C-alpha positions as CSV (number, residue, x, y, z in Angstrom):
1,M,-1.4,1.4,-27.5
2,N,-0.9,-2.1,-29.0
3,R,-3.3,-4.9,-29.7
4,T,-3.4,-5.9,-26.0
5,G,-4.9,-2.6,-24.8
6,W,-1.6,-1.8,-22.9
7,S,-1.2,1.7,-21.7
8,S,2.0,3.4,-20.6
9,H,0.0,5.3,-18.0
10,P,-1.2,2.7,-15.5
11,K,-2.8,5.0,-12.9
12,R,-5.9,5.4,-15.0
13,V,-7.3,3.1,-17.8
14,G,-10.7,4.3,-18.9
15,P,-12.9,4.7,-15.8
16,D,-11.0,2.1,-13.7
17,R,-8.8,2.8,-10.7
18,V,-5.6,1.0,-9.9
19,F,-5.6,-1.7,-7.2
20,L,-2.0,-2.7,-7.6
21,T,1.0,-2.6,-9.9
22,A,3.7,-5.2,-10.1
23,E,6.0,-7.1,-12.4
24,W,5.2,-10.7,-13.2
25,Q,8.2,-12.7,-14.4
26,H,9.0,-16.2,-15.6
27,L,5.5,-17.5,-15.9
28,A,5.7,-21.3,-16.1
29,M,2.4,-22.6,-17.6
30,L,1.2,-26.2,-17.7
31,N,-2.1,-26.5,-19.6
32,Y,-4.5,-29.4,-19.3
33,E,-7.5,-30.1,-21.5
34,V,-10.7,-30.9,-19.5
35,D,-14.3,-31.6,-20.0
36,A,-16.5,-28.5,-19.7
37,G,-18.7,-30.3,-17.1
38,L,-15.8,-30.2,-14.6
39,L,-15.7,-26.4,-14.7
40,L,-19.4,-25.4,-15.0
41,P,-19.9,-25.3,-11.2
42,F,-17.1,-22.7,-10.9
43,V,-18.2,-20.4,-13.8
44,P,-19.1,-17.0,-12.3
45,A,-22.5,-15.5,-13.0
46,G,-22.6,-13.4,-16.2
47,T,-19.7,-15.3,-17.8
48,E,-19.3,-18.5,-20.0
49,L,-16.5,-20.9,-20.6
50,D,-14.0,-19.7,-23.2
51,H,-12.4,-22.3,-25.5
52,W,-9.6,-22.7,-28.0
53,N,-10.5,-24.7,-31.1
54,S,-13.4,-26.2,-29.1
55,R,-11.1,-27.3,-26.3
56,I,-11.4,-26.2,-22.7
57,F,-8.4,-25.8,-20.5
58,V,-7.2,-25.4,-17.0
59,S,-3.7,-24.1,-16.4
60,L,-1.3,-24.4,-13.5
61,V,0.8,-21.2,-13.5
62,G,3.8,-20.5,-11.4
63,F,5.6,-17.1,-11.5
64,R,7.4,-14.4,-9.6
65,F,5.4,-11.4,-8.3
66,L,7.9,-8.5,-8.0
67,K,7.9,-4.8,-7.1
68,T,4.3,-5.0,-5.8
69,R,2.7,-1.6,-5.0
70,L,-0.9,-1.0,-3.8
71,L,-2.8,1.7,-5.6
72,G,0.1,1.9,-8.0
73,F,2.5,3.7,-5.7
74,L,2.4,2.3,-2.1
75,P,5.0,-0.4,-1.4
76,V,4.2,-3.0,1.2
77,P,7.2,-3.8,3.4
78,L,8.3,-7.5,3.2
79,H,5.5,-8.2,0.8
80,S,6.7,-6.8,-2.5
81,N,8.4,-9.8,-3.9
82,F,7.1,-13.4,-3.7
83,E,6.1,-16.5,-5.6
84,E,2.6,-17.4,-6.7
85,V,1.2,-20.6,-8.1
86,N,-2.4,-20.7,-9.3
87,L,-4.8,-23.1,-10.9
88,R,-7.1,-21.2,-13.3
89,F,-9.5,-21.6,-16.2
90,Y,-10.8,-19.2,-19.0
91,V,-14.1,-17.5,-19.5
92,R,-15.6,-14.7,-21.5
93,R,-18.3,-12.1,-21.1
94,Q,-20.2,-10.0,-23.6
95,A,-20.2,-6.4,-22.5
96,G,-22.1,-4.5,-25.2
97,S,-20.2,-4.9,-28.4
98,E,-17.0,-6.0,-26.5
99,V,-16.1,-9.6,-25.7
100,R,-14.1,-9.6,-22.5
101,R,-11.9,-12.7,-22.2
102,G,-10.9,-13.5,-18.6
103,V,-9.5,-15.8,-16.0
104,V,-11.2,-17.5,-13.0
105,F,-9.0,-18.8,-10.3
106,I,-9.7,-22.2,-8.6
107,R,-6.9,-21.9,-6.1
108,E,-4.0,-19.5,-5.6
109,M,-0.9,-20.1,-3.4
110,V,1.3,-17.4,-2.0
111,P,3.9,-17.5,0.8
112,R,2.5,-14.5,2.8
113,R,-0.7,-14.7,4.9
114,A,-1.3,-10.9,4.5
115,I,-1.4,-11.3,0.7
116,A,-3.9,-14.1,0.9
117,F,-6.0,-12.1,3.3
118,V,-6.1,-9.0,1.1
119,A,-7.1,-11.1,-2.0
120,R,-9.8,-12.9,-0.1
121,T,-11.2,-9.7,1.4
122,F,-11.3,-7.5,-1.8
123,Y,-12.0,-10.1,-4.5
124,N,-13.2,-13.3,-2.7
125,E,-10.3,-15.1,-4.4
126,N,-9.4,-18.6,-3.1
127,Y,-6.0,-17.8,-1.8
128,V,-4.0,-19.9,0.7
129,A,-0.7,-19.1,2.3
130,L,2.0,-21.9,2.2
131,P,5.8,-22.0,2.4
132,M,7.1,-21.5,-1.1
133,A,10.4,-21.3,-3.0
134,H,11.7,-21.0,-6.6
135,E,14.8,-21.6,-8.6
136,I,15.6,-20.1,-12.0
137,R,18.9,-21.3,-13.6
138,S,20.5,-20.7,-17.0
139,L,21.4,-24.0,-18.8
140,G,23.4,-22.2,-21.6
141,D,22.4,-21.9,-25.2
142,N,19.5,-19.6,-24.3
143,R,17.9,-22.4,-22.2
144,L,16.4,-21.9,-18.7
145,S,15.4,-24.2,-15.9
146,V,12.4,-22.9,-13.9
147,E,11.0,-24.4,-10.8
148,Y,8.3,-23.4,-8.2
149,R,7.8,-25.3,-5.0
150,W,5.3,-25.3,-2.2
151,R,4.9,-27.2,1.1
152,S,1.7,-28.7,2.5
153,G,2.2,-30.3,5.8
154,E,5.6,-31.9,5.9
155,S,5.9,-32.6,2.2
156,W,7.0,-30.4,-0.8
157,S,5.4,-30.3,-4.2
158,G,6.5,-28.5,-7.3
159,M,6.3,-27.7,-11.0
160,N,9.3,-27.4,-13.2
161,L,10.2,-27.0,-16.8
162,E,13.2,-26.5,-19.2
163,T,12.9,-24.2,-22.1
164,D,14.0,-25.0,-25.7
165,G,15.1,-22.4,-28.2
166,N,14.6,-18.7,-28.2
167,F,11.5,-16.8,-27.0
168,E,9.1,-15.1,-29.4
169,L,5.7,-13.6,-29.5
170,P,3.0,-16.3,-29.8
171,G,1.5,-16.9,-33.3
172,E,-1.9,-15.4,-34.1
173,G,-4.5,-17.9,-33.1
174,S,-2.1,-20.2,-31.2
175,V,-2.8,-21.9,-27.9
176,E,0.0,-19.8,-26.4
177,Q,-1.8,-16.6,-27.4
178,F,-5.1,-17.9,-26.0
179,I,-3.6,-18.8,-22.7
180,T,-1.6,-15.6,-22.1
181,E,-4.0,-13.0,-23.6
182,H,-7.0,-12.9,-21.2
183,Y,-7.1,-9.4,-19.8
184,W,-9.9,-9.7,-17.2
185,G,-10.4,-11.5,-13.9
186,Y,-13.7,-12.8,-12.6
187,A,-14.4,-13.9,-9.1
188,A,-17.7,-15.5,-8.0
189,Q,-19.1,-14.1,-4.7
190,P,-20.8,-15.9,-1.8
191,D,-24.2,-14.3,-2.6
192,G,-24.1,-15.6,-6.2
193,G,-22.8,-12.4,-7.8
194,C,-19.6,-11.7,-9.6
195,V,-16.7,-9.2,-9.4
196,E,-14.9,-8.2,-12.6
197,Y,-11.5,-6.6,-12.7
198,R,-9.2,-5.6,-15.5
199,V,-5.5,-6.6,-15.9
200,T,-3.3,-4.8,-18.4
201,H,0.1,-5.9,-19.8
202,P,1.8,-6.1,-23.2
203,S,1.9,-9.3,-25.2
204,W,4.4,-11.7,-23.7
205,R,7.1,-13.6,-25.6
206,V,7.2,-17.3,-24.8
207,W,9.7,-20.1,-24.8
208,Q,8.7,-23.6,-25.9
209,V,9.8,-26.3,-23.4
210,R,11.7,-29.6,-23.9
211,Q,10.3,-31.1,-20.7
212,S,8.0,-30.2,-17.8
213,A,6.8,-32.0,-14.7
214,L,4.5,-31.6,-11.7
215,E,5.7,-33.5,-8.7
216,G,4.0,-34.2,-5.3
217,D,0.5,-34.9,-4.0
218,A,-2.0,-32.7,-5.8
219,E,-4.8,-33.8,-3.6
220,K,-3.4,-32.0,-0.7
221,I,-4.2,-28.7,-2.4
222,Y,-6.9,-29.5,-4.9
223,V,-10.1,-31.4,-4.8
224,K,-9.9,-34.9,-6.2
225,E,-11.3,-34.1,-9.6
226,F,-8.7,-31.5,-10.3
227,A,-5.9,-33.6,-8.7
228,S,-6.6,-36.3,-11.3
229,V,-6.4,-33.8,-14.1
230,L,-3.0,-32.5,-12.9
231,E,-1.7,-36.0,-12.7
232,S,-2.2,-36.5,-16.4
233,Q,0.0,-35.3,-19.3
234,P,-0.5,-31.6,-20.0
235,H,-1.8,-30.6,-23.5
236,S,0.9,-28.0,-23.7
237,A,3.6,-26.3,-21.6
238,F,5.6,-23.1,-22.1
239,L,7.4,-20.3,-20.3
240,A,6.2,-16.7,-20.7
241,E,8.6,-13.9,-20.2
242,G,6.3,-11.6,-18.2
243,S,6.3,-7.8,-17.8
244,A,5.0,-5.0,-15.7
245,V,1.2,-5.4,-15.0
246,T,-1.6,-3.3,-13.6
247,V,-4.5,-4.8,-11.8
248,M,-7.6,-2.5,-11.6
249,Q,-10.0,-2.3,-8.7
250,G,-12.9,-4.8,-9.1
251,R,-16.6,-3.9,-9.6
252,R,-19.7,-6.0,-9.1
253,L,-21.5,-7.0,-12.3
């Protein structure tokens, strides 16, 4: 077991039970610094905002969700491989002597209605189903071009980036490590409670990028306050390699 808490036996991790296993690949991450006041209404009960060097971030993340299996072994026909783009921020929770650092999702986009329904039903996550597409191309010299697109109404929007140099593990204390190494998920519930679930994966290697962009009308998907954030220049952008992941069943705090 390494510093991430990764286990090679995903069917049981401590007392948790597996909700799904999958591979997450080519995670394009655009990270925006925001004022804490913007996020406070979205912080689930029992958690608090997490920060890196006193800075608060939201991230727009696009990636490929591959080889998805419910309960760790049950494939779902026509729903195993798909794109996802989500807008998220970072929280932490003190659980005894352990600090659990996690992610809260503001909006998640997938191309399949059934996937969105399951996520809303089991976790009260804010999923929407939209037509989506992706393109991943080699540019030579170890460089990649990665794009994720989604359609709202008649218009398409998208995020894209081009990598620069080789990939490597993030430096200790780096913003890349902060963004990629949150191993819990928290979802606020309609009654004011919170569901907590664990996500396991090894540390991801990352590429730096030479350019990145978000194109389209962000207000069609996000409320005005977040749309204005996404129209600004990101604090950082990078591409994470990804890996196999295990998402545990949630439990109410």
